[in-house]
Backbone as a printed PyTorch tensor [residue, N CA C, xyz], in Angstrom:
tensor([[[  0.8220,  -1.1880,   0.0000],
         [  0.0000,   0.0000,   0.0000],
         [  0.8700,   1.2580,   0.0000]],

        [[  1.9330,   1.2160,   0.7840],
         [  2.8280,   2.3650,   0.8630],
         [  3.4860,   2.6220,  -0.4900]],

        [[  3.8810,   1.5830,  -1.1950],
         [  4.5080,   1.7140,  -2.5150],
         [  3.5240,   2.3440,  -3.4890]],

        [[  2.2720,   1.9810,  -3.4150],
         [  1.2480,   2.5460,  -4.2920],
         [  1.1170,   4.0510,  -4.0690]],

        [[  1.1540,   4.4930,  -2.8270],
         [  1.0800,   5.9230,  -2.5140],
         [  2.2890,   6.6550,  -3.0770]],

        [[  3.4730,   6.0640,  -2.9220],
         [  4.6900,   6.7030,  -3.4240],
         [  4.6490,   6.8000,  -4.9370]],

        [[  4.2330,   5.7350,  -5.6260],
         [  4.1240,   5.7620,  -7.0880],
         [  3.1140,   6.8130,  -7.5490]],

        [[  2.0080,   6.9190,  -6.8470],
         [  0.9930,   7.9150,  -7.1940],
         [  1.5660,   9.3210,  -7.0500]],

        [[  2.3200,   9.5590,  -5.9760],
         [  2.9290,  10.8760,  -5.7730],
         [  3.9500,  11.1770,  -6.8600]],

        [[  4.7500,  10.1750,  -7.2640],
         [  5.7420,  10.3880,  -8.3170],
         [  5.0500,  10.7310,  -9.6290]],

        [[  3.9780,  10.0410,  -9.9530],
         [  3.2300,  10.3340, -11.1790],
         [  2.6430,  11.7380, -11.1380]],

        [[  2.1240,  12.1190,  -9.9860],
         [  1.5490,  13.4560,  -9.8660],
         [  2.6300,  14.5150, -10.0160]],

        [[  3.7820,  14.3140,  -9.4180],
         [  4.8660,  15.2870,  -9.4980],
         [  5.4440,  15.3730, -10.8990]],

        [[  5.5410,  14.2560, -11.6000],
         [  6.0990,  14.3060, -12.9530],
         [  5.1690,  15.0410, -13.9040]],

        [[  3.9190,  15.1070, -13.6120],
         [  2.9650,  15.8370, -14.4320],
         [  3.0970,  17.3410, -14.3010]],

        [[  3.8930,  17.8300, -13.3660],
         [  4.0700,  19.2620, -13.1480],
         [  5.1480,  19.8730, -14.0300]],

        [[  5.8560,  19.0780, -14.8210],
         [  6.9180,  19.6100, -15.6710],
         [  6.3210,  20.5050, -16.7440]],

        [[  7.0180,  21.6060, -17.0370],
         [  6.5270,  22.5160, -18.0730],
         [  6.5800,  21.8430, -19.4250]],

        [[  5.5760,  22.0810, -20.2420],
         [  5.5040,  21.4890, -21.5700],
         [  6.6840,  21.9190, -22.4260]],

        [[  7.0910,  23.1840, -22.3520],
         [  8.1940,  23.6420, -23.1940],
         [  9.5020,  22.9690, -22.8100]],

        [[  9.6510,  22.5150, -21.5570],
         [ 10.8530,  21.7810, -21.1720],
         [ 10.8620,  20.4050, -21.8140]],

        [[  9.7050,  19.7840, -21.9030],
         [  9.6090,  18.4670, -22.5170],
         [  9.8950,  18.5610, -24.0060]],

        [[  9.3470,  19.5430, -24.6760],
         [  9.5090,  19.6960, -26.1160],
         [ 10.9300,  20.0920, -26.4680]],

        [[ 11.5520,  20.9660, -25.6850],
         [ 12.8620,  21.5030, -26.0180],
         [ 14.0310,  20.6550, -25.5440]],

        [[ 13.8180,  19.5210, -24.8940],
         [ 14.9470,  18.7650, -24.3580],
         [ 15.9050,  18.3090, -25.4350]],

        [[ 15.4410,  18.0280, -26.6130],
         [ 16.3330,  17.6090, -27.6810],
         [ 17.0780,  18.7630, -28.3040]],

        [[ 16.6660,  19.9950, -28.1040],
         [ 17.2830,  21.1580, -28.7390],
         [ 18.1810,  21.9540, -27.8060]],

        [[ 18.4510,  21.4540, -26.6070],
         [ 19.2390,  22.2330, -25.6560],
         [ 20.7090,  22.1770, -26.0130]],

        [[ 21.3800,  23.2890, -25.8920],
         [ 22.8240,  23.3400, -26.0810],
         [ 23.4780,  23.4800, -24.7200]],

        [[ 24.7820,  23.3720, -24.6760],
         [ 25.4890,  23.4490, -23.4040],
         [ 25.4370,  24.8510, -22.7980]],

        [[ 25.0870,  25.8450, -23.5920],
         [ 25.0350,  27.2140, -23.0670],
         [ 23.6010,  27.7090, -22.9300]],

        [[ 22.6960,  26.8240, -22.4810],
         [ 21.3040,  27.2570, -22.3320],
         [ 21.2000,  28.2510, -21.1830]],

        [[ 20.3430,  29.2430, -21.3750],
         [ 20.1680,  30.3040, -20.3890],
         [ 18.7810,  30.2010, -19.7890]],

        [[ 18.6920,  30.6390, -18.5610],
         [ 17.3920,  30.7570, -17.9200],
         [ 16.6320,  31.8990, -18.5810]],

        [[ 15.3410,  31.7540, -18.7870],
         [ 14.5840,  32.8650, -19.3720],
         [ 14.5930,  34.0580, -18.4160]],

        [[ 14.7270,  35.2500, -18.9940],
         [ 14.7270,  36.4590, -18.1800],
         [ 13.3010,  36.8180, -17.8120]],

        [[ 13.1090,  37.0700, -16.5480],
         [ 11.7960,  37.4710, -16.0550],
         [ 11.9250,  38.8970, -15.5590]],

        [[ 11.1520,  39.7890, -16.1640],
         [ 11.1770,  41.1780, -15.7210],
         [ 10.2260,  41.3260, -14.5500]],

        [[ 10.7750,  41.7930, -13.4440],
         [  9.9440,  42.0130, -12.2750],
         [  9.3180,  43.3910, -12.3500]],

        [[  8.0640,  43.4530, -11.9620],
         [  7.3620,  44.7340, -11.9400],
         [  7.8850,  45.5550, -10.7700]],

        [[  8.1620,  46.8210, -11.0370],
         [  8.6450,  47.7170,  -9.9920],
         [  7.4670,  48.0960,  -9.1030]],

        [[  7.5080,  47.6440,  -7.8620],
         [  6.4260,  47.9770,  -6.9290],
         [  6.9460,  48.8190,  -5.7610]],

        [[  8.0870,  49.4560,  -5.9780],
         [  8.6540,  50.3270,  -4.9600],
         [  7.6890,  51.4760,  -4.6850]],

        [[  7.4050,  51.7040,  -3.4160],
         [  6.5070,  52.8060,  -3.0640],
         [  7.2650,  54.1210,  -3.1650]],

        [[  6.6510,  55.0690,  -3.8490],
         [  7.2580,  56.3800,  -4.0630],
         [  6.2300,  57.4630,  -3.7540]],

        [[  6.7300,  58.6270,  -3.3660],
         [  5.8610,  59.7770,  -3.1220],
         [  6.4400,  60.9800,  -3.8490]],

        [[  5.5970,  61.6200,  -4.6430],
         [  5.9670,  62.8330,  -5.3640],
         [  5.1630,  63.9810,  -4.7680]],

        [[  5.8550,  65.0320,  -4.3390],
         [  5.1780,  66.2060,  -3.7840],
         [  5.4850,  67.3920,  -4.6820]],

        [[  4.4330,  68.0210,  -5.2020],
         [  4.5750,  69.1900,  -6.0750],
         [  3.8840,  70.3790,  -5.4140]],

        [[  4.5660,  71.5170,  -5.4050],
         [  3.9940,  72.7280,  -4.8150],
         [  4.0750,  73.8720,  -5.8140]],

        [[  3.1160,  74.7860,  -5.6760],
         [  3.0930,  75.9600,  -6.5490],
         [  3.3150,  77.2040,  -5.7050]],

        [[  3.5170,  78.3150,  -6.3770],
         [  3.7020,  79.5830,  -5.6680],
         [  2.4280,  80.0210,  -4.9530]],

        [[  1.2840,  79.5190,  -5.3820],
         [  0.0070,  79.9030,  -4.7710],
         [ -0.3790,  78.9800,  -3.6090]],

        [[  0.5920,  78.3160,  -3.0160],
         [  0.3970,  77.4370,  -1.8620],
         [ -0.4150,  76.1880,  -2.1720]],

        [[ -0.4870,  75.8080,  -3.4140],
         [ -1.1470,  74.5550,  -3.7700],
         [ -0.1300,  73.4350,  -3.6000]],

        [[ -0.5530,  72.3550,  -2.9540],
         [  0.3090,  71.1940,  -2.7620],
         [ -0.4150,  69.9630,  -3.2830]],

        [[  0.2950,  69.1890,  -4.0900],
         [ -0.2680,  67.9550,  -4.6220],
         [  0.7110,  66.8380,  -4.2880]],

        [[  0.2010,  65.8100,  -3.6240],
         [  1.0210,  64.6690,  -3.2430],
         [  0.5170,  63.4400,  -3.9870]],

        [[  1.4210,  62.7750,  -4.6780],
         [  1.0930,  61.5630,  -5.4220],
         [  1.8000,  60.3810,  -4.7710]],

        [[  1.0530,  59.3310,  -4.4690],
         [  1.6390,  58.0830,  -3.9940],
         [  1.6300,  57.1140,  -5.1620]],

        [[  2.7080,  56.3450,  -5.2940],
         [  2.8140,  55.4340,  -6.4310],
         [  3.4650,  54.1250,  -6.0220]],

        [[  3.1590,  53.1080,  -6.8090],
         [  3.8670,  51.8310,  -6.7450],
         [  4.6050,  51.7380,  -8.0600]],

        [[  5.9230,  51.8490,  -8.0010],
         [  6.6890,  51.9220,  -9.2380],
         [  6.3450,  53.2130,  -9.9500]],

        [[  5.9440,  53.1110, -11.2180],
         [  5.5770,  54.3010, -11.9940],
         [  4.0720,  54.5680, -11.9580]],

        [[  3.3050,  53.6680, -11.3630],
         [  1.8430,  53.7910, -11.3680],
         [  1.3390,  54.5580, -10.1510]],

        [[  0.7080,  55.7100, -10.4170],
         [  0.1390,  56.5080,  -9.3290],
         [ -1.1040,  55.8030,  -8.8000]],

        [[ -1.1490,  55.6420,  -7.4690],
         [ -2.2750,  54.9650,  -6.8340],
         [ -3.1830,  55.9230,  -6.0700]],

        [[ -2.6400,  57.0670,  -5.6570],
         [ -3.4150,  57.9980,  -4.8440],
         [ -2.9030,  59.4220,  -5.0550]],

        [[ -3.8150,  60.3710,  -4.9530],
         [ -3.4430,  61.7760,  -5.0520],
         [ -4.1590,  62.5500,  -3.9520]],

        [[ -3.4290,  63.4470,  -3.3060],
         [ -4.0240,  64.3570,  -2.3250],
         [ -3.6290,  65.7680,  -2.7340]],

        [[ -4.6300,  66.6130,  -2.9730],
         [ -4.3880,  67.9820,  -3.4250],
         [ -4.9790,  68.9400,  -2.4030]],

        [[ -4.1950,  69.9390,  -2.0300],
         [ -4.6610,  70.9710,  -1.1090],
         [ -4.4390,  72.3270,  -1.7560]],

        [[ -5.5040,  73.1410,  -1.7800],
         [ -5.3820,  74.4920,  -2.3190],
         [ -6.3010,  75.4160,  -1.5360]],

        [[ -6.0910,  76.7100,  -1.7170],
         [ -6.8450,  77.7210,  -0.9780],
         [ -7.6470,  78.5850,  -1.9350]],

        [[ -8.8350,  79.0010,  -1.4600],
         [ -9.6950,  79.9010,  -2.2290],
         [-10.1290,  81.0370,  -1.3080]],

        [[-10.2940,  82.2120,  -1.8860],
         [-10.7340,  83.3610,  -1.0890],
         [-12.2520,  83.3210,  -0.9370]],

        [[-12.7370,  83.9970,   0.0850],
         [-14.1810,  84.0860,   0.2820],
         [-14.8430,  84.7520,  -0.9180]],

        [[-14.2140,  85.8060,  -1.4410],
         [-14.7750,  86.5200,  -2.5940],
         [-14.9650,  85.5940,  -3.7880]],

        [[-13.9650,  84.7690,  -4.0690],
         [-14.0610,  83.8880,  -5.2370],
         [-15.1710,  82.8520,  -5.0870]],

        [[-15.5750,  82.5860,  -3.8410],
         [-16.6470,  81.6240,  -3.5930],
         [-17.9980,  82.2890,  -3.3530]],

        [[-18.0050,  83.6200,  -3.3210],
         [-19.2560,  84.3320,  -3.0770],
         [-19.7220,  84.2460,  -1.6370]],

        [[-18.7820,  84.0930,  -0.7120],
         [-19.1130,  83.9860,   0.7090],
         [-18.8210,  85.3300,   1.3710]],

        [[-19.7790,  85.7790,   2.1680],
         [-19.5760,  87.0370,   2.8900],
         [-18.9600,  86.7420,   4.2520]],

        [[-18.2010,  87.6980,   4.7450],
         [-17.4960,  87.4890,   6.0090],
         [-18.3990,  87.6510,   7.2290]],

        [[-19.6810,  87.9840,   7.0260],
         [-20.5750,  88.1200,   8.1700],
         [-21.0770,  86.7680,   8.6720]],

        [[-20.7760,  85.6840,   7.9640],
         [-21.1330,  84.3380,   8.4210],
         [-20.0420,  83.8490,   9.3720]],

        [[-20.4400,  82.9870,  10.3230],
         [-19.3880,  82.4310,  11.1760],
         [-18.7310,  81.2370,  10.4740]],

        [[-17.5850,  80.8180,  10.9830],
         [-16.7680,  79.7900,  10.3270],
         [-17.5280,  78.4800,  10.1360]],

        [[-18.3160,  78.0760,  11.1260],
         [-19.0350,  76.8010,  11.0040],
         [-20.1050,  76.8630,   9.9160]],

        [[-20.7860,  78.0120,   9.7760],
         [-21.7630,  78.1690,   8.6900],
         [-21.0690,  78.0970,   7.3330]],

        [[-19.9230,  78.7720,   7.2290],
         [-19.1770,  78.7500,   5.9680],
         [-18.7470,  77.3330,   5.6080]],

        [[-18.1940,  76.6160,   6.5900],
         [-17.7430,  75.2440,   6.3310],
         [-18.9060,  74.3630,   5.9070]],

        [[-20.0630,  74.5470,   6.5420],
         [-21.2390,  73.7490,   6.1930],
         [-21.6570,  74.0090,   4.7480]],

        [[-21.7070,  75.2720,   4.3480],
         [-22.0820,  75.6300,   2.9740],
         [-21.0650,  75.0750,   1.9790]],

        [[-19.7890,  75.2380,   2.3020],
         [-18.7250,  74.7640,   1.4130],
         [-18.7920,  73.2460,   1.2570]],

        [[-18.8830,  72.5210,   2.3740],
         [-18.8980,  71.0600,   2.3100],
         [-20.1680,  70.5170,   1.6700]],

        [[-21.2970,  71.2040,   1.8570],
         [-22.5230,  70.7970,   1.1590],
         [-22.3470,  70.9310,  -0.3470]],

        [[-21.7520,  72.0310,  -0.7670],
         [-21.5240,  72.2640,  -2.1930],
         [-20.5560,  71.2280,  -2.7690]],

        [[-19.4520,  70.9850,  -2.0640],
         [-18.4770,  69.9950,  -2.5260],
         [-19.0890,  68.5990,  -2.5640]],

        [[-19.8890,  68.2870,  -1.5640],
         [-20.5340,  66.9790,  -1.4960],
         [-21.4870,  66.7650,  -2.6660]],

        [[-22.2560,  67.8000,  -3.0160],
         [-23.1730,  67.6900,  -4.1610],
         [-22.4210,  67.4010,  -5.4470]],

        [[-21.2430,  67.9680,  -5.5760],
         [-20.4680,  67.8100,  -6.8030],
         [-19.7160,  66.4880,  -6.8510]],

        [[-19.1500,  66.0390,  -5.7270],
         [-18.2180,  64.9130,  -5.7570],
         [-18.6380,  63.6640,  -4.9940]],

        [[-19.7070,  63.6940,  -4.2180],
         [-20.0420,  62.5570,  -3.3580],
         [-20.3710,  61.2820,  -4.1250]],

        [[-20.8580,  61.4090,  -5.3470],
         [-21.2460,  60.2240,  -6.1120],
         [-20.0860,  59.5890,  -6.8730]],

        [[-18.8730,  60.1040,  -6.7120],
         [-17.7220,  59.5730,  -7.4350],
         [-16.9450,  58.6400,  -6.5030]],

        [[-16.9630,  57.3580,  -6.8280],
         [-16.2520,  56.3820,  -6.0120],
         [-14.7460,  56.6600,  -6.0480]],

        [[-14.1150,  56.6030,  -4.8730],
         [-12.6780,  56.8210,  -4.7780],
         [-12.2790,  58.2720,  -4.6140]],

        [[-13.2610,  59.1820,  -4.5630],
         [-12.9670,  60.6140,  -4.4500],
         [-13.5840,  61.1490,  -3.1590]],

        [[-12.7740,  61.8830,  -2.3990],
         [-13.3090,  62.5810,  -1.2280],
         [-12.8050,  64.0200,  -1.2620]],

        [[-13.6730,  64.9370,  -0.8760],
         [-13.3560,  66.3630,  -0.9090],
         [-13.8590,  66.9920,   0.3840]],

        [[-13.0520,  67.8860,   0.9490],
         [-13.5050,  68.6000,   2.1420],
         [-12.9780,  70.0250,   2.1090]],

        [[-13.6800,  70.8890,   2.8100],
         [-13.2820,  72.2880,   2.8960],
         [-13.3070,  72.7500,   4.3370]],

        [[-12.3280,  73.5540,   4.7020],
         [-12.2770,  74.1330,   6.0440],
         [-11.9150,  75.6090,   5.9220]],

        [[-12.3460,  76.3740,   6.9090],
         [-12.0230,  77.7950,   6.9280],
         [-10.7390,  77.9630,   7.7320]],

        [[ -9.7670,  78.6360,   7.1010],
         [ -8.4560,  78.8290,   7.7090],
         [ -7.9220,  80.2000,   7.3320]],

        [[ -7.5880,  81.0120,   8.2890],
         [ -6.9740,  82.3240,   8.0250],
         [ -7.7500,  83.1600,   7.0070]],

        [[ -9.0560,  83.2940,   7.2070],
         [ -9.9210,  84.0900,   6.3220],
         [ -9.8970,  83.6320,   4.8650]],

        [[ -9.7660,  82.3460,   4.6770],
         [ -9.8500,  81.7470,   3.3440],
         [-10.2860,  80.2970,   3.5070]],

        [[-10.5670,  79.6580,   2.4000],
         [-11.0610,  78.2830,   2.4300],
         [ -9.9660,  77.3400,   1.9420]],

        [[ -9.6780,  76.3420,   2.7670],
         [ -8.7170,  75.3030,   2.3970],
         [ -9.5190,  74.1190,   1.8660]],

        [[ -9.2440,  73.7430,   0.6140],
         [ -9.9460,  72.6240,  -0.0180],
         [ -8.9580,  71.4700,  -0.1730]],

        [[ -9.3810,  70.2900,   0.2470],
         [ -8.5540,  69.0920,   0.1210],
         [ -9.3060,  68.0650,  -0.7160]],

        [[ -8.6450,  67.5960,  -1.7740],
         [ -9.2210,  66.5950,  -2.6750],
         [ -8.3380,  65.3570,  -2.6090]],

        [[ -8.9410,  64.2090,  -2.3540],
         [ -8.2250,  62.9350,  -2.3610],
         [ -8.8410,  62.0340,  -3.4170]],

        [[ -7.9830,  61.4240,  -4.2350],
         [ -8.4590,  60.4790,  -5.2440],
         [ -7.6770,  59.1890,  -5.0880]],

        [[ -8.4070,  58.1020,  -4.8660],
         [ -7.8160,  56.7690,  -4.8010],
         [ -7.9940,  56.1470,  -6.1820]],

        [[ -6.9250,  56.1440,  -6.9680],
         [ -7.0060,  55.6610,  -8.3490],
         [ -7.2100,  54.1530,  -8.4350]],

        [[ -6.9670,  53.4410,  -7.3430],
         [ -7.1740,  51.9930,  -7.3600],
         [ -8.6550,  51.6370,  -7.2730]],

        [[ -9.4720,  52.5270,  -6.6960],
         [-10.9060,  52.2380,  -6.5990],
         [-11.7530,  53.1040,  -7.5290]],

        [[-11.2220,  54.2360,  -7.9480],
         [-11.9890,  55.1550,  -8.8040],
         [-12.1030,  54.6080, -10.2250]],

        [[-13.2070,  54.9360, -10.8720],
         [-13.4270,  54.5890, -12.2790],
         [-12.8290,  55.7100, -13.1250]],

        [[-11.8140,  55.3670, -13.9130],
         [-11.0930,  56.3820, -14.6890],
         [-12.0070,  57.1260, -15.6600]],

        [[-12.9590,  56.4290, -16.2660],
         [-13.8850,  57.0810, -17.1970],
         [-14.7330,  58.1320, -16.4860]],

        [[-15.1570,  57.8320, -15.2620],
         [-15.9460,  58.7920, -14.4820],
         [-15.0800,  59.9940, -14.1070]],

        [[-13.8210,  59.7530, -13.7350],
         [-12.9210,  60.8630, -13.4020],
         [-12.7230,  61.7800, -14.5990]],

        [[-12.5950,  61.2010, -15.7820],
         [-12.4540,  61.9980, -17.0070],
         [-13.7350,  62.7870, -17.2580]],

        [[-14.8750,  62.1120, -17.1290],
         [-16.1780,  62.7520, -17.3600],
         [-16.4020,  63.9320, -16.4140]],

        [[-15.9660,  63.8020, -15.1610],
         [-16.1640,  64.8580, -14.1570],
         [-15.0690,  65.9230, -14.1900]],

        [[-14.0950,  65.7700, -15.0950],
         [-13.0370,  66.7630, -15.2290],
         [-11.9170,  66.6440, -14.2120]],

        [[-11.8320,  65.5180, -13.5170],
         [-10.7810,  65.3220, -12.5240],
         [ -9.5400,  64.6500, -13.1000]],

        [[ -9.6280,  64.2350, -14.3510],
         [ -8.5180,  63.5630, -15.0180],
         [ -8.6000,  63.8690, -16.4990]],

        [[ -7.4560,  64.1660, -17.0930],
         [ -7.4300,  64.4200, -18.5320],
         [ -7.3750,  63.0930, -19.2670]],

        [[ -8.0480,  63.0340, -20.3990],
         [ -8.0990,  61.7870, -21.1550],
         [ -6.7120,  61.3360, -21.5840]],

        [[ -5.8420,  62.2610, -21.9290],
         [ -4.4940,  61.9210, -22.3690],
         [ -3.6390,  61.2940, -21.2890]],

        [[ -4.0730,  61.3780, -20.0310],
         [ -3.3100,  60.8220, -18.9190],
         [ -3.5350,  59.3230, -18.7580]],

        [[ -4.3110,  58.7100, -19.6230],
         [ -4.6590,  57.3070, -19.4550],
         [ -3.8310,  56.3530, -20.3040]],

        [[ -2.6790,  56.7700, -20.7510],
         [ -1.8190,  55.8930, -21.5300],
         [ -1.4460,  54.6800, -20.6800]],

        [[ -1.4570,  53.5010, -21.2840],
         [ -1.1020,  52.2480, -20.6210],
         [ -2.0380,  51.8840, -19.4630]],

        [[ -3.2110,  52.4250, -19.4150],
         [ -4.2300,  52.1180, -18.4140],
         [ -3.8400,  52.4750, -16.9760]],

        [[ -2.8440,  53.2990, -16.8240],
         [ -2.5290,  53.8190, -15.4960],
         [ -1.9200,  55.2040, -15.6570]],

        [[ -1.8090,  55.9230, -14.5560],
         [ -1.2610,  57.2710, -14.5950],
         [  0.2130,  57.1870, -14.2120]],

        [[  1.0620,  57.6470, -15.0940],
         [  2.5100,  57.5370, -14.9300],
         [  3.0580,  58.6060, -13.9830]],

        [[  3.8070,  58.1680, -12.9800],
         [  4.4340,  59.0950, -12.0400],
         [  5.4670,  59.9610, -12.7490]],

        [[  6.2690,  59.3460, -13.5950],
         [  7.3240,  60.0760, -14.3080],
         [  6.7260,  61.1550, -15.2140]],

        [[  5.6930,  60.7890, -15.9870],
         [  5.0610,  61.7630, -16.8840],
         [  4.3660,  62.8680, -16.1010]],

        [[  3.7500,  62.5070, -14.9830],
         [  3.0820,  63.4990, -14.1400],
         [  4.0990,  64.4900, -13.5820]],

        [[  5.2270,  63.9840, -13.1060],
         [  6.2750,  64.8650, -12.5870],
         [  6.7610,  65.8200, -13.6750]],

        [[  6.9800,  65.3050, -14.8720],
         [  7.4220,  66.1590, -15.9830],
         [  6.3850,  67.2290, -16.3050]],

        [[  5.1030,  66.8440, -16.3540],
         [  4.0330,  67.8000, -16.6610],
         [  3.9490,  68.9080, -15.6120]],

        [[  3.9820,  68.5320, -14.3390],
         [  3.8780,  69.5380, -13.2820],
         [  5.1000,  70.4480, -13.2560]],

        [[  6.2770,  69.8860, -13.4650],
         [  7.4960,  70.7000, -13.5110],
         [  7.4350,  71.6760, -14.6810]],

        [[  6.9700,  71.1940, -15.8390],
         [  6.8280,  72.0620, -17.0130],
         [  5.8380,  73.1940, -16.7730]],

        [[  4.8780,  72.9840, -15.8640],
         [  3.8700,  74.0000, -15.5670],
         [  4.2310,  74.8630, -14.3590]],

        [[  5.4980,  74.8450, -13.9610],
         [  5.9640,  75.7610, -12.9280],
         [  5.9190,  75.2590, -11.5000]],

        [[  5.5690,  74.0150, -11.2830],
         [  5.5500,  73.4650,  -9.9320],
         [  6.9550,  73.0200,  -9.5390]],

        [[  7.2450,  73.1000,  -8.2600],
         [  8.4860,  72.5410,  -7.7240],
         [  8.1370,  71.1570,  -7.1880]],

        [[  8.7740,  70.1260,  -7.7320],
         [  8.4390,  68.7520,  -7.3620],
         [  9.6410,  68.0420,  -6.7610]],

        [[  9.3780,  67.2250,  -5.7460],
         [ 10.4350,  66.3980,  -5.1560],
         [  9.9120,  64.9790,  -5.0090]],

        [[ 10.7750,  64.0200,  -5.3010],
         [ 10.4130,  62.6050,  -5.2760],
         [ 11.1040,  61.9300,  -4.1010]],

        [[ 10.3230,  61.2730,  -3.2670],
         [ 10.8800,  60.5260,  -2.1190],
         [ 10.7760,  59.0460,  -2.3740]]])
């Protein structure tokens, strides 16, 4: 009985050989090489870009693929049509209600606004791993040209932001 189990295991293990190894055994030369396997770069990287207007955009990436973006920028009360006779909590409520109406239905996107130093700080977060790229394009949060290779390239993004006057640093 024990011999039968061992024979069964040997037969099962011999069936695991790659087909190309079986076919190519007659064609092997003494200088055969192992096939090269390119490993995907999954190194975590962070790109931080800032502008003169205090806008900060942080991109998290695995290799060259951006997975998340956090953008912070400031807006004046005048540009939003908010009067200074409202208290800060009323302003924040109005701002967040407006942002929620615009962005709440977009999966992977969160937006918030806070009142800081007589201006509004807006923070936008986009999780590209859960967001639908077509919806982001439709809502104007992503340019169609940024979808080359089905992901957003960290290197190309850094070049674009640098070309547009941002100071960028890669960690």
